[in-house]
C-alpha positions in Angstrom: 5.4 6.8 10.6 3.0 4.2 11.5 3.4 0.4 10.9 0.7 -1.7 9.3 0.7 -5.4 9.6 -1.0 -7.1 6.6 -1.0 -10.4 5.7 0.3 -10.8 2.0 -0.4 -14.5 0.1 -0.2 -16.0 3.6 2.1 -14.7 5.5 2.1 -11.5 7.9 4.2 -8.5 6.4 4.7 -4.6 8.0 4.8 -2.0 6.1 6.3 1.4 7.8 4.3 4.5 6.3 4.3 8.4 6.9 0.8 9.4 8.2 0.0 11.5 5.3 0.6 8.0 3.2 -1.6 5.9 5.4 -4.3 8.5 5.2 -4.0 8.6 1.2 -4.2 5.0 1.1 -7.2 4.6 3.2 -8.8 7.6 1.1 -8.2 5.7 -2.1 -9.3 2.2 -0.4 -12.9 3.7 0.4 -12.7 5.5 -3.4 -12.5 2.1 -4.8 -14.6 0.7 -2.1 -12.2 -2.4 -1.7 -9.9 -2.9 1.9 -6.2 -1.9 2.5 -5.0 -5.1 2.5 -6.6 -6.0 -0.9 -5.1 -2.4 -2.1 -1.6 -3.6 -0.8 -1.9 -6.7 -2.1 -2.7 -5.4 -5.5 0.7 -3.3 -5.2 2.4 -5.8 -3.9 1.7 -8.3 -7.0 2.4 -5.4 -9.5 6.2 -4.0 -8.0 9.1 -4.9 -9.7 11.5 -8.3 -7.7 13.2 -6.7 -5.3 11.6 -3.1 -4.4 10.7 -2.2 -1.1 7.0 -2.9 -0.4 6.7 0.3 1.9 8.4 2.7 -1.0 6.5 0.6 -3.9 3.1 1.7 -1.7 4.5 5.1 -1.5 5.4 5.5 -5.3 2.1 3.8 -6.7 -0.2 6.4 -4.8 2.0 9.0 -5.7 0.9 7.6 -9.2 -2.7 7.3 -8.4 -3.1 11.1 -7.7 -0.6 12.3 -10.8 -3.3 10.4 -13.0 
């Protein structure tokens, strides 16, 4: 489990992700030619209010590879 710090909407936050999810997030960012921070901001903007950001990232990655 790795902790990743990012700035979202002007404030620092951190997410904890297993190594495999972090690797997948990096791969997706490279494929989409964007930064990990921008990708996390996109996921953050689309998640339901109250959903945990780390969990939302995991589900988003799963759905990305399913489609």
